[in-house]
Each structure stands twice: as C-alpha cells, then as structure tokens.
GUSERO-287433 format. One record per residue: residue number from 1; residue in one letter; x, y negated, z of N, C-alpha, C in turn. Coordinates in pm, whole numbers. Layout:
+-----+--------+--------+--------+--------+--------+--------+--------+--------+--------+--------+
| num | residu |    n_u |    n_v |    n_w |   ca_u |   ca_v |   ca_w |    c_u |    c_v |    c_w |
+-----+--------+--------+--------+--------+--------+--------+--------+--------+--------+--------+
| NUM |      a |      X |      Y |      Z |      X |      Y |      Z |      X |      Y |      Z |
...
+-----+--------+--------+--------+--------+--------+--------+--------+--------+--------+--------+
This chain:
+-----+--------+--------+--------+--------+--------+--------+--------+--------+--------+--------+
| num | residu |    n_u |    n_v |    n_w |   ca_u |   ca_v |   ca_w |    c_u |    c_v |    c_w |
+-----+--------+--------+--------+--------+--------+--------+--------+--------+--------+--------+
|   1 |      x |  -9274 |   4817 |  13737 |  -9418 |   4802 |  13761 |  -9492 |   4805 |  13629 |
|   2 |      x |  -9598 |   4886 |  13619 |  -9679 |   4892 |  13499 |  -9769 |   4769 |  13489 |
|   3 |      x |  -9814 |   4739 |  13368 |  -9910 |   4631 |  13350 | -10041 |   4666 |  13420 |
|   4 |      x | -10091 |   4579 |  13507 | -10216 |   4610 |  13579 | -10333 |   4629 |  13483 |
|   5 |      x | -10422 |   4721 |  13516 | -10542 |   4740 |  13435 | -10629 |   4615 |  13445 |
|   6 |      x | -10693 |   4576 |  13334 | -10783 |   4460 |  13337 | -10891 |   4477 |  13444 |
|   7 |      x | -10913 |   4371 |  13520 | -11017 |   4374 |  13621 | -10974 |   4426 |  13756 |
|   8 |      x | -10856 |   4489 |  13762 | -10808 |   4537 |  13892 | -10751 |   4419 |  13971 |
|   9 |      x | -10735 |   4440 |  14101 | -10699 |   4333 |  14194 | -10572 |   4259 |  14150 |
|  10 |      x | -10467 |   4333 |  14118 | -10340 |   4270 |  14084 | -10349 |   4187 |  13957 |
|  11 |      x | -10437 |   4229 |  13863 | -10452 |   4157 |  13738 | -10518 |   4021 |  13757 |
|  12 |      x | -10585 |   4001 |  13870 | -10657 |   3877 |  13896 | -10573 |   3772 |  13967 |
|  13 |      x | -10454 |   3812 |  14013 | -10374 |   3724 |  14096 | -10277 |   3638 |  14014 |
|  14 |      x | -10240 |   3525 |  14071 | -10138 |   3440 |  14011 |  -9999 |   3497 |  14045 |
|  15 |      x |  -9898 |   3449 |  13976 |  -9762 |   3494 |  14004 |  -9723 |   3462 |  14149 |
|  16 |      x |  -9767 |   3348 |  14198 |  -9737 |   3310 |  14337 |  -9805 |   3404 |  14436 |
|  17 |      x |  -9929 |   3442 |  14408 | -10000 |   3534 |  14497 |  -9936 |   3673 |  14497 |
|  18 |      x |  -9891 |   3717 |  14379 |  -9823 |   3846 |  14372 |  -9693 |   3842 |  14453 |
|  19 |      x |  -9624 |   3730 |  14445 |  -9501 |   3714 |  14524 |  -9532 |   3719 |  14673 |
|  20 |      x |  -9643 |   3659 |  14715 |  -9684 |   3664 |  14856 |  -9714 |   3808 |  14899 |
|  21 |      x |  -9778 |   3885 |  14810 |  -9805 |   4025 |  14840 |  -9676 |   4102 |  14864 |
|  22 |      x |  -9580 |   4078 |  14780 |  -9452 |   4150 |  14791 |  -9378 |   4113 |  14919 |
|  23 |      x |  -9386 |   3986 |  14957 |  -9322 |   3942 |  15080 |  -9390 |   4005 |  15202 |
|  24 |      x |  -9524 |   4013 |  15197 |  -9600 |   4066 |  15311 |  -9592 |   4218 |  15321 |
|  25 |      x |  -9564 |   4285 |  15210 |  -9567 |   4431 |  15209 |  -9430 |   4493 |  15191 |
|  26 |      x |  -9434 |   4623 |  15168 |  -9310 |   4696 |  15140 |  -9340 |   4801 |  15034 |
|  27 |      x |  -9245 |   4828 |  14945 |  -9269 |   4925 |  14838 |  -9263 |   5068 |  14892 |
|  28 |      x |  -9345 |   5155 |  14832 |  -9343 |   5297 |  14867 |  -9369 |   5380 |  14743 |
|  29 |      x |  -9325 |   5505 |  14747 |  -9347 |   5599 |  14639 |  -9407 |   5727 |  14696 |
|  30 |      x |  -9488 |   5794 |  14613 |  -9545 |   5924 |  14649 |  -9532 |   6018 |  14530 |
|  31 |      x |  -9510 |   6145 |  14558 |  -9504 |   6247 |  14453 |  -9644 |   6287 |  14409 |
|  32 |      x |  -9652 |   6346 |  14291 |  -9780 |   6399 |  14241 |  -9837 |   6500 |  14340 |
|  33 |      x |  -9968 |   6489 |  14366 | -10035 |   6580 |  14457 | -10034 |   6538 |  14602 |
|  34 |      x |  -9962 |   6431 |  14635 |  -9954 |   6385 |  14773 | -10082 |   6314 |  14814 |
|  35 |      x | -10127 |   6340 |  14937 | -10240 |   6267 |  14994 | -10190 |   6134 |  15046 |
|  36 |      x | -10240 |   6026 |  14991 | -10195 |   5892 |  15027 | -10277 |   5837 |  15143 |
|  37 |      x | -10407 |   5859 |  15139 | -10498 |   5820 |  15246 | -10597 |   5934 |  15266 |
|  38 |      x | -10643 |   5952 |  15389 | -10734 |   6062 |  15420 | -10868 |   6011 |  15467 |
|  39 |      x | -10973 |   6070 |  15414 | -11110 |   6036 |  15454 | -11124 |   6053 |  15605 |
|  40 |      x | -11185 |   5953 |  15669 | -11209 |   5960 |  15813 | -11103 |   5893 |  15898 |
|  41 |      x | -10984 |   5872 |  15842 | -10879 |   5803 |  15916 | -10915 |   5656 |  15934 |
|  42 |      x | -10858 |   5596 |  16038 | -10875 |   5452 |  16061 | -10738 |   5386 |  16057 |
|  43 |      x | -10725 |   5283 |  15975 | -10596 |   5216 |  15962 | -10618 |   5076 |  15907 |
|  44 |      x | -10518 |   4989 |  15929 | -10532 |   4850 |  15883 | -10448 |   4822 |  15759 |
|  45 |      x | -10391 |   4927 |  15698 | -10305 |   4901 |  15583 | -10376 |   4933 |  15451 |
|  46 |      x | -10332 |   4864 |  15348 | -10386 |   4885 |  15214 | -10269 |   4914 |  15120 |
|  47 |      x | -10304 |   4967 |  15004 | -10204 |   4994 |  14901 | -10245 |   4922 |  14773 |
|  48 |      x | -10152 |   4844 |  14718 | -10170 |   4789 |  14584 | -10089 |   4877 |  14491 |
|  49 |      x | -10157 |   4948 |  14404 | -10092 |   5044 |  14315 | -10020 |   4971 |  14202 |
|  50 |      x |  -9893 |   5002 |  14181 |  -9816 |   4936 |  14075 |  -9774 |   5031 |  13964 |
|  51 |      x |  -9780 |   5162 |  13989 |  -9742 |   5260 |  13888 |  -9814 |   5391 |  13914 |
|  52 |      x |  -9870 |   5451 |  13808 |  -9934 |   5581 |  13820 | -10083 |   5572 |  13852 |
|  53 |      x | -10146 |   5691 |  13860 | -10290 |   5699 |  13883 | -10322 |   5787 |  14002 |
|  54 |      x | -10432 |   5757 |  14066 | -10479 |   5834 |  14181 | -10625 |   5869 |  14162 |
|  55 |      x | -10670 |   5968 |  14236 | -10814 |   5994 |  14243 | -10861 |   5959 |  14384 |
|  56 |      x | -10982 |   5908 |  14392 | -11047 |   5882 |  14520 | -11160 |   5983 |  14531 |
|  57 |      x | -11160 |   6062 |  14638 | -11258 |   6171 |  14648 | -11313 |   6181 |  14789 |
|  58 |      x | -11423 |   6254 |  14799 | -11484 |   6283 |  14928 | -11531 |   6428 |  14924 |
|  59 |      x | -11559 |   6484 |  15040 | -11605 |   6622 |  15046 | -11744 |   6629 |  15108 |
|  60 |      x | -11827 |   6715 |  15052 | -11961 |   6737 |  15104 | -11952 |   6823 |  15231 |
|  61 |      x | -12067 |   6840 |  15296 | -12071 |   6920 |  15419 | -12029 |   7065 |  15395 |
|  62 |      x | -12045 |   7114 |  15272 | -12008 |   7253 |  15241 | -11867 |   7262 |  15181 |
|  63 |      x | -11796 |   7148 |  15178 | -11657 |   7150 |  15134 | -11634 |   7122 |  14987 |
|  64 |      x | -11740 |   7095 |  14910 | -11723 |   7064 |  14768 | -11663 |   6926 |  14750 |
|  65 |      x | -11560 |   6917 |  14665 | -11498 |   6787 |  14640 | -11579 |   6707 |  14538 |
|  66 |      x | -11604 |   6582 |  14570 | -11670 |   6489 |  14478 | -11569 |   6378 |  14446 |
|  67 |      x | -11533 |   6366 |  14319 | -11440 |   6261 |  14278 | -11519 |   6132 |  14259 |
|  68 |      x | -11484 |   6031 |  14334 | -11556 |   5904 |  14330 | -11501 |   5810 |  14223 |
|  69 |      x | -11370 |   5817 |  14199 | -11309 |   5725 |  14102 | -11169 |   5771 |  14068 |
|  70 |      x | -11123 |   5727 |  13951 | -10983 |   5738 |  13913 | -10932 |   5595 |  13902 |
|  71 |      x | -10824 |   5565 |  13972 | -10773 |   5427 |  13976 | -10630 |   5424 |  13926 |
|  72 |      x | -10595 |   5316 |  13857 | -10463 |   5302 |  13797 | -10391 |   5178 |  13844 |
|  73 |      x | -10284 |   5140 |  13774 | -10202 |   5027 |  13815 | -10283 |   4899 |  13837 |
|  74 |      x | -10252 |   4833 |  13948 | -10322 |   4710 |  13984 | -10432 |   4730 |  14086 |
|  75 |      x | -10471 |   4856 |  14110 | -10582 |   4883 |  14200 | -10546 |   4854 |  14345 |
|  76 |      x | -10644 |   4807 |  14419 | -10632 |   4787 |  14563 | -10706 |   4901 |  14631 |
|  77 |      x | -10638 |   4973 |  14720 | -10693 |   5093 |  14783 | -10691 |   5079 |  14935 |
|  78 |      x | -10798 |   5124 |  14999 | -10805 |   5121 |  15144 | -10852 |   4990 |  15202 |
|  79 |      x | -10905 |   4903 |  15118 | -10938 |   4768 |  15164 | -11057 |   4762 |  15259 |
|  80 |      x | -11159 |   4844 |  15237 | -11279 |   4834 |  15321 | -11247 |   4871 |  15466 |
|  81 |      x | -11173 |   4981 |  15485 | -11136 |   5022 |  15620 | -11047 |   4919 |  15687 |
|  82 |      x | -10955 |   4862 |  15608 | -10864 |   4762 |  15665 | -10937 |   4636 |  15707 |
|  83 |      x | -11046 |   4602 |  15637 | -11119 |   4480 |  15666 | -11218 |   4499 |  15782 |
|  84 |      x | -11296 |   4610 |  15779 | -11400 |   4625 |  15882 | -11360 |   4716 |  15998 |
|  85 |      x | -11243 |   4778 |  15991 | -11198 |   4862 |  16100 | -11262 |   5000 |  16105 |
|  86 |      x | -11349 |   5030 |  16008 | -11415 |   5160 |  16006 | -11325 |   5267 |  15946 |
|  87 |      x | -11370 |   5393 |  15950 | -11290 |   5502 |  15895 | -11284 |   5496 |  15742 |
|  88 |      x | -11179 |   5554 |  15686 | -11166 |   5563 |  15542 | -11287 |   5636 |  15485 |
|  89 |      x | -11341 |   5584 |  15376 | -11460 |   5646 |  15315 | -11424 |   5750 |  15210 |
|  90 |      x | -11295 |   5765 |  15180 | -11254 |   5864 |  15081 | -11108 |   5900 |  15098 |
|  91 |      x | -11069 |   6008 |  15034 | -10929 |   6051 |  15031 | -10866 |   6006 |  14900 |
|  92 |      x | -10747 |   5951 |  14907 | -10673 |   5907 |  14789 | -10558 |   6004 |  14766 |
|  93 |      x | -10554 |   6062 |  14645 | -10452 |   6161 |  14611 | -10380 |   6119 |  14483 |
|  94 |      x | -10248 |   6132 |  14483 | -10169 |   6095 |  14365 | -10188 |   6199 |  14255 |
|  95 |      x | -10235 |   6155 |  14139 | -10253 |   6244 |  14024 | -10123 |   6261 |  13946 |
|  96 |      x | -10027 |   6173 |  13973 |  -9895 |   6175 |  13911 |  -9805 |   6097 |  14005 |
|  97 |      x |  -9675 |   6096 |  13985 |  -9591 |   6013 |  14073 |  -9638 |   5868 |  14072 |
|  98 |      x |  -9653 |   5810 |  14190 |  -9706 |   5674 |  14198 |  -9613 |   5585 |  14281 |
|  99 |      x |  -9628 |   5455 |  14259 |  -9557 |   5354 |  14338 |  -9657 |   5246 |  14375 |
| 100 |      x |  -9631 |   5179 |  14484 |  -9720 |   5072 |  14525 |  -9662 |   4987 |  14635 |
| 101 |      x |  -9736 |   4884 |  14672 |  -9698 |   4793 |  14780 |  -9792 |   4817 |  14897 |
| 102 |      x |  -9737 |   4852 |  15012 |  -9815 |   4875 |  15134 |  -9818 |   4747 |  15215 |
| 103 |      x |  -9938 |   4702 |  15250 |  -9955 |   4579 |  15328 | -10031 |   4613 |  15455 |
| 104 |      x |  -9970 |   4589 |  15569 | -10033 |   4615 |  15698 | -10103 |   4489 |  15750 |
| 105 |      x | -10201 |   4510 |  15839 | -10280 |   4399 |  15894 | -10336 |   4315 |  15779 |
| 106 |      x | -10405 |   4383 |  15688 | -10453 |   4317 |  15566 | -10556 |   4210 |  15596 |
| 107 |      x | -10635 |   4228 |  15702 | -10736 |   4127 |  15736 | -10671 |   3992 |  15766 |
| 108 |      x | -10560 |   3994 |  15839 | -10489 |   3869 |  15868 | -10432 |   3808 |  15741 |
| 109 |      x | -10379 |   3894 |  15653 | -10326 |   3846 |  15526 | -10434 |   3774 |  15447 |
| 110 |      x | -10555 |   3831 |  15441 | -10665 |   3768 |  15368 | -10706 |   3637 |  15433 |
| 111 |      x | -10701 |   3632 |  15567 | -10737 |   3509 |  15638 | -10647 |   3394 |  15593 |
| 112 |      x | -10523 |   3426 |  15562 | -10428 |   3323 |  15520 | -10427 |   3300 |  15368 |
| 113 |      x | -10504 |   3381 |  15296 | -10508 |   3370 |  15149 | -10654 |   3377 |  15104 |
| 114 |      x | -10723 |   3262 |  15121 | -10867 |   3257 |  15100 | -10912 |   3297 |  14960 |
| 115 |      x | -10836 |   3259 |  14857 | -10878 |   3292 |  14720 | -10876 |   3443 |  14698 |
| 116 |      x | -10777 |   3510 |  14756 | -10772 |   3655 |  14743 | -10891 |   3721 |  14812 |
| 117 |      x | -10935 |   3663 |  14923 | -11052 |   3718 |  14992 | -11176 |   3710 |  14904 |
| 118 |      x | -11191 |   3600 |  14833 | -11305 |   3585 |  14742 | -11294 |   3686 |  14627 |
| 119 |      x | -11175 |   3703 |  14573 | -11155 |   3800 |  14466 | -11189 |   3942 |  14514 |
| 120 |      x | -11149 |   3974 |  14638 | -11181 |   4105 |  14692 | -11331 |   4124 |  14704 |
| 121 |      x | -11402 |   4021 |  14747 | -11548 |   4029 |  14757 | -11609 |   4057 |  14620 |
| 122 |      x | -11557 |   3993 |  14516 | -11607 |   4017 |  14381 | -11579 |   4160 |  14336 |
| 123 |      x | -11461 |   4212 |  14370 | -11427 |   4350 |  14334 | -11518 |   4449 |  14403 |
| 124 |      x | -11543 |   4428 |  14531 | -11630 |   4520 |  14606 | -11771 |   4517 |  14548 |
| 125 |      x | -11818 |   4398 |  14510 | -11949 |   4388 |  14446 | -11952 |   4467 |  14317 |
| 126 |      x | -11844 |   4459 |  14239 | -11836 |   4535 |  14114 | -11838 |   4684 |  14139 |
| 127 |      x | -11772 |   4729 |  14244 | -11774 |   4872 |  14277 | -11915 |   4919 |  14314 |
| 128 |      x | -11986 |   4836 |  14388 | -12124 |   4872 |  14425 | -12212 |   4882 |  14301 |
| 129 |      x | -12195 |   4790 |  14207 | -12271 |   4797 |  14082 | -12237 |   4925 |  14005 |
| 130 |      x | -12107 |   4959 |  14003 | -12064 |   5080 |  13934 | -12122 |   5204 |  14000 |
| 131 |      x | -12126 |   5205 |  14133 | -12185 |   5319 |  14205 | -12333 |   5333 |  14173 |
| 132 |      x | -12403 |   5221 |  14165 | -12546 |   5225 |  14127 | -12562 |   5281 |  13986 |
| 133 |      x | -12474 |   5238 |  13894 | -12482 |   5287 |  13756 | -12461 |   5438 |  13750 |
| 134 |      x | -12365 |   5488 |  13827 | -12338 |   5632 |  13827 | -12455 |   5710 |  13884 |
| 135 |      x | -12522 |   5656 |  13986 | -12640 |   5725 |  14041 | -12750 |   5735 |  13936 |
| 136 |      x | -12764 |   5630 |  13855 | -12863 |   5633 |  13747 | -12824 |   5739 |  13645 |
| 137 |      x | -12694 |   5745 |  13611 | -12645 |   5846 |  13516 | -12681 |   5987 |  13563 |
| 138 |      x | -12657 |   6014 |  13692 | -12681 |   6149 |  13743 | -12828 |   6189 |  13729 |
| 139 |      x | -12916 |   6089 |  13742 | -13058 |   6122 |  13730 | -13108 |   6124 |  13586 |
| 140 |      x | -13044 |   6045 |  13498 | -13097 |   6028 |  13363 | -13024 |   6111 |  13257 |
| 141 |      x | -12896 |   6146 |  13281 | -12816 |   6213 |  13179 | -12798 |   6360 |  13213 |
| 142 |      x | -12786 |   6443 |  13109 | -12749 |   6582 |  13132 | -12598 |   6589 |  13153 |
| 143 |      x | -12548 |   6711 |  13183 | -12405 |   6725 |  13212 | -12319 |   6681 |  13094 |
| 144 |      x | -12358 |   6717 |  12973 | -12278 |   6679 |  12856 | -12272 |   6527 |  12843 |
| 145 |      x | -12382 |   6460 |  12869 | -12384 |   6314 |  12864 | -12293 |   6253 |  12969 |
| 146 |      x | -12291 |   6311 |  13089 | -12205 |   6258 |  13195 | -12058 |   6283 |  13164 |
| 147 |      x | -12026 |   6401 |  13111 | -11888 |   6430 |  13073 | -11844 |   6335 |  12962 |
| 148 |      x | -11930 |   6313 |  12863 | -11898 |   6220 |  12754 | -11873 |   6079 |  12809 |
| 149 |      x | -11953 |   6038 |  12906 | -11936 |   5906 |  12966 | -11800 |   5893 |  13033 |
| 150 |      x | -11759 |   5995 |  13108 | -11629 |   5992 |  13175 | -11514 |   5992 |  13074 |
| 151 |      x | -11529 |   6068 |  12966 | -11424 |   6071 |  12864 | -11411 |   5937 |  12794 |
| 152 |      x | -11524 |   5872 |  12767 | -11521 |   5738 |  12707 | -11450 |   5641 |  12802 |
| 153 |      x | -11481 |   5650 |  12930 | -11417 |   5562 |  13028 | -11266 |   5583 |  13029 |
| 154 |      x | -11222 |   5710 |  13030 | -11079 |   5739 |  13029 | -11013 |   5691 |  12899 |
| 155 |      x | -11084 |   5708 |  12787 | -11030 |   5664 |  12658 | -11012 |   5513 |  12655 |
| 156 |      x | -11109 |   5441 |  12707 | -11102 |   5295 |  12706 | -10993 |   5243 |  12799 |
| 157 |      x | -10969 |   5315 |  12907 | -10869 |   5269 |  13005 | -10728 |   5320 |  12975 |
| 158 |      x | -10718 |   5444 |  12928 | -10586 |   5505 |  12916 | -10558 |   5562 |  12777 |
| 159 |      x | -10650 |   5548 |  12684 | -10634 |   5610 |  12553 | -10522 |   5550 |  12471 |
| 160 |      x | -10461 |   5637 |  12389 | -10356 |   5594 |  12298 | -10401 |   5626 |  12155 |
| 161 |      x | -10407 |   5523 |  12071 | -10450 |   5543 |  11933 | -10340 |   5617 |  11856 |
| 162 |      x | -10378 |   5726 |  11789 | -10285 |   5803 |  11707 | -10349 |   5826 |  11570 |
| 163 |      x | -10275 |   5888 |  11479 | -10330 |   5917 |  11347 | -10443 |   6018 |  11354 |
| 164 |      x | -10446 |   6099 |  11461 | -10551 |   6200 |  11477 | -10678 |   6141 |  11538 |
| 165 |      x | -10659 |   6047 |  11627 | -10771 |   5990 |  11702 | -10718 |   5926 |  11828 |
| 166 |      x | -10802 |   5915 |  11929 | -10760 |   5856 |  12056 | -10715 |   5968 |  12149 |
| 167 |      x | -10588 |   5965 |  12185 | -10532 |   6069 |  12273 | -10539 |   6020 |  12418 |
| 168 |      x | -10594 |   6106 |  12503 | -10601 |   6076 |  12646 | -10530 |   6187 |  12721 |
| 169 |      x | -10424 |   6151 |  12792 | -10359 |   6249 |  12879 | -10438 |   6254 |  13009 |
| 170 |      x | -10515 |   6361 |  13027 | -10605 |   6372 |  13141 | -10527 |   6397 |  13269 |
| 171 |      x | -10544 |   6314 |  13370 | -10481 |   6340 |  13498 | -10561 |   6438 |  13583 |
| 172 |      x | -10676 |   6483 |  13531 | -10769 |   6565 |  13609 | -10776 |   6707 |  13557 |
| 173 |      x | -10789 |   6802 |  13648 | -10821 |   6939 |  13610 | -10970 |   6948 |  13579 |
| 174 |      x | -11013 |   7063 |  13526 | -11158 |   7079 |  13499 | -11237 |   7076 |  13629 |
| 175 |      x | -11181 |   7130 |  13736 | -11249 |   7125 |  13866 | -11269 |   6980 |  13910 |
| 176 |      x | -11164 |   6898 |  13891 | -11174 |   6758 |  13931 | -11270 |   6682 |  13839 |
| 177 |      x | -11268 |   6713 |  13710 | -11362 |   6650 |  13618 | -11505 |   6687 |  13656 |
| 178 |      x | -11523 |   6812 |  13700 | -11656 |   6855 |  13747 | -11698 |   6773 |  13868 |
| 179 |      x | -11604 |   6750 |  13960 | -11635 |   6670 |  14078 | -11664 |   6526 |  14045 |
| 180 |      x | -11610 |   6478 |  13933 | -11633 |   6339 |  13890 | -11766 |   6324 |  13819 |
| 181 |      x | -11818 |   6432 |  13764 | -11944 |   6425 |  13689 | -12061 |   6482 |  13768 |
| 182 |      x | -12036 |   6531 |  13889 | -12143 |   6587 |  13970 | -12201 |   6714 |  13912 |
| 183 |      x | -12114 |   6800 |  13858 | -12158 |   6924 |  13796 | -12063 |   7037 |  13835 |
| 184 |      x | -12101 |   7159 |  13803 | -12014 |   7273 |  13831 | -11904 |   7281 |  13724 |
| 185 |      x | -11798 |   7355 |  13756 | -11690 |   7373 |  13659 | -11742 |   7443 |  13534 |
| 186 |      x | -11832 |   7539 |  13553 | -11888 |   7612 |  13438 | -11969 |   7519 |  13349 |
| 187 |      x | -12046 |   7429 |  13411 | -12126 |   7335 |  13332 | -12037 |   7239 |  13254 |
| 188 |      x | -11926 |   7197 |  13316 | -11834 |   7107 |  13248 | -11766 |   7178 |  13131 |
| 189 |      x | -11726 |   7304 |  13152 | -11666 |   7382 |  13043 | -11762 |   7393 |  12925 |
| 190 |      x | -11889 |   7418 |  12955 | -11990 |   7428 |  12851 | -12008 |   7294 |  12779 |
| 191 |      x | -12005 |   7184 |  12855 | -12021 |   7051 |  12796 | -11903 |   7019 |  12704 |
| 192 |      x | -11782 |   7051 |  12747 | -11665 |   7027 |  12663 | -11671 |   7109 |  12536 |
| 193 |      x | -11718 |   7234 |  12548 | -11732 |   7319 |  12430 | -11835 |   7260 |  12334 |
| 194 |      x | -11943 |   7206 |  12386 | -12045 |   7144 |  12303 | -11989 |   7023 |  12228 |
| 195 |      x | -11907 |   6943 |  12297 | -11847 |   6825 |  12233 | -11744 |   6866 |  12129 |
| 196 |      x | -11673 |   6976 |  12155 | -11579 |   7028 |  12055 | -11654 |   7078 |  11932 |
| 197 |      x | -11762 |   7151 |  11955 | -11840 |   7206 |  11844 | -11898 |   7096 |  11756 |
| 198 |      x | -11925 |   6981 |  11814 | -11978 |   6868 |  11737 | -11866 |   6795 |  11661 |
| 199 |      x | -11742 |   6835 |  11685 | -11629 |   6771 |  11618 | -11590 |   6638 |  11678 |
| 200 |      x | -11637 |   6612 |  11801 | -11608 |   6484 |  11864 | -11473 |   6482 |  11933 |
| 201 |      x | -11432 |   6598 |  11987 | -11308 |   6602 |  12065 | -11232 |   6731 |  12038 |
| 202 |      x | -11108 |   6731 |  12081 | -11028 |   6853 |  12090 | -10963 |   6851 |  12229 |
| 203 |      x | -10962 |   6964 |  12297 | -10907 |   6968 |  12432 | -10783 |   7056 |  12437 |
| 204 |      x | -10694 |   7022 |  12527 | -10575 |   7102 |  12555 | -10546 |   7091 |  12703 |
| 205 |      x | -10431 |   7137 |  12746 | -10397 |   7132 |  12888 | -10381 |   6986 |  12933 |
| 206 |      x | -10474 |   6943 |  13014 | -10474 |   6807 |  13070 | -10464 |   6698 |  12962 |
| 207 |      x | -10524 |   6724 |  12848 | -10529 |   6621 |  12745 | -10653 |   6640 |  12661 |
| 208 |      x | -10697 |   6531 |  12601 | -10811 |   6533 |  12509 | -10778 |   6442 |  12392 |
| 209 |      x | -10809 |   6486 |  12271 | -10803 |   6399 |  12154 | -10946 |   6371 |  12112 |
| 210 |      x | -10981 |   6245 |  12107 | -11117 |   6205 |  12069 | -11115 |   6167 |  11922 |
| 211 |      x | -11181 |   6247 |  11839 | -11184 |   6222 |  11696 | -11286 |   6114 |  11659 |
| 212 |      x | -11393 |   6105 |  11736 | -11502 |   6013 |  11703 | -11548 |   5945 |  11830 |
| 213 |      x | -11482 |   5832 |  11864 | -11513 |   5764 |  11990 | -11654 |   5708 |  11989 |
| 214 |      x | -11698 |   5654 |  11874 | -11833 |   5599 |  11867 | -11936 |   5709 |  11882 |
| 215 |      x | -11910 |   5826 |  11820 | -12000 |   5938 |  11837 | -12006 |   5985 |  11980 |
| 216 |      x | -11892 |   5980 |  12049 | -11889 |   6019 |  12190 | -11967 |   5920 |  12274 |
| 217 |      x | -11957 |   5791 |  12239 | -12035 |   5689 |  12311 | -12185 |   5715 |  12294 |
| 218 |      x | -12226 |   5751 |  12173 | -12368 |   5778 |  12148 | -12416 |   5898 |  12230 |
| 219 |      x | -12329 |   6002 |  12239 | -12369 |   6119 |  12317 | -12373 |   6087 |  12467 |
| 220 |      x | -12298 |   5984 |  12506 | -12295 |   5947 |  12647 | -12419 |   5870 |  12690 |
| 221 |      x | -12501 |   5829 |  12597 | -12619 |   5747 |  12632 | -12736 |   5836 |  12669 |
+-----+--------+--------+--------+--------+--------+--------+--------+--------+--------+--------+
C-alpha cells in the first residue's frame, strides 16, 4: 500500500479505523485503462484507493470527455452514489495499475462509524469548494493559465525533485489534459509550447520537468 496523499480519506483515519475498513471490505486490483466505475450506474459500493492513480471524468451531450479530477492513494471513490442511492456522477478509469479496498453497503458502514461519516462530510465540502474554484479559473484564466495551474497541482502532489527540476510523470495524455483544463487539444499544445518557450518546463512522453515552479505558479494566477 502506498502512503496516502495528504488530505485524502485514508490519510485522515486512525490505525483502528483502517483496520475496520479492511475487515469490512475486500482487496481488488485493476489494470491500466480499466473502467472501475461508470457514470450513470447505481451501486452501494465504494473504493478506497491504496495504490496507483485514477481519473474521474464525465461526458458532455456531444461526447466530449471532461476530466473532473485525478485521484491517488488514499482517495475514497463512489461515495456519493453509495450514500444517496443516486447514479454515479462520473466514470473512474485506472491511469496505471491500481489496487484498493472495495466496501459494499457503505451507508451502513458509516452508520456504525460516526467519526468517518463526519470526515466524509468534510471531504465532500472540500470537493465542492474545489469545484467552485475551478469554475472561477475557467472564467478568469486563459488556457495557458489553466494548464499551468494543473501542472502546479500535479507537481505538488506527485512531483519528484531532481537536479534538473521537479519531474512529474504525467498519467494523462494531451487529450485528457485538455479535458481537465476545459480546452481543446490544440489549445493545450499551444499552451505547453508557450510554457516551454518561457523556459518554465520541458515536456516528453507522459512526463514534464518543471524548471521554475515559482514561475509556473505566477503564470497560473
């Protein structure tokens, strides 16, 4: 099991609560590219991610994919549908081989674990705040600013400090990055070229080296 990302569900739990999760659930693995949950489905199970990263996405009426989030170890997935009985609000796809704990009848589990229910409420509130922030970004920032913002987020969450700069192994294709920034693939390519020309980044196949993280943060504003 990887170390949970700060702020994710698993990172907030005590050792006893994690043990209760493991007793209530069962471990599962998925290969890269596998659909873990499908938008519109109804189910009472959730996944606590313990290894690897996934994307959460939705599709517009014309079929365009919109990436809503990239989630890593410690994330709780499928919780809203499991709690309110409504359909899944997004599709979860493995960006790399993943492992996790599947817990069925999650609403009953929360009923018996009151502190976890409160933690979940706090997490959902945080997601709503993040969604509001992204809507503001879409209206206030140009495409290059939005791409810079996403790269900063990936660097802070998954970046590895090297002698060259901060290396980020991107789990996303340019099409998926476009869906995460609310822009076309061509606009994202142009934005990445602009950031390269400024000397802020270097790009390769599914990786980015950030030479000037503070400069990238400034461009993201």
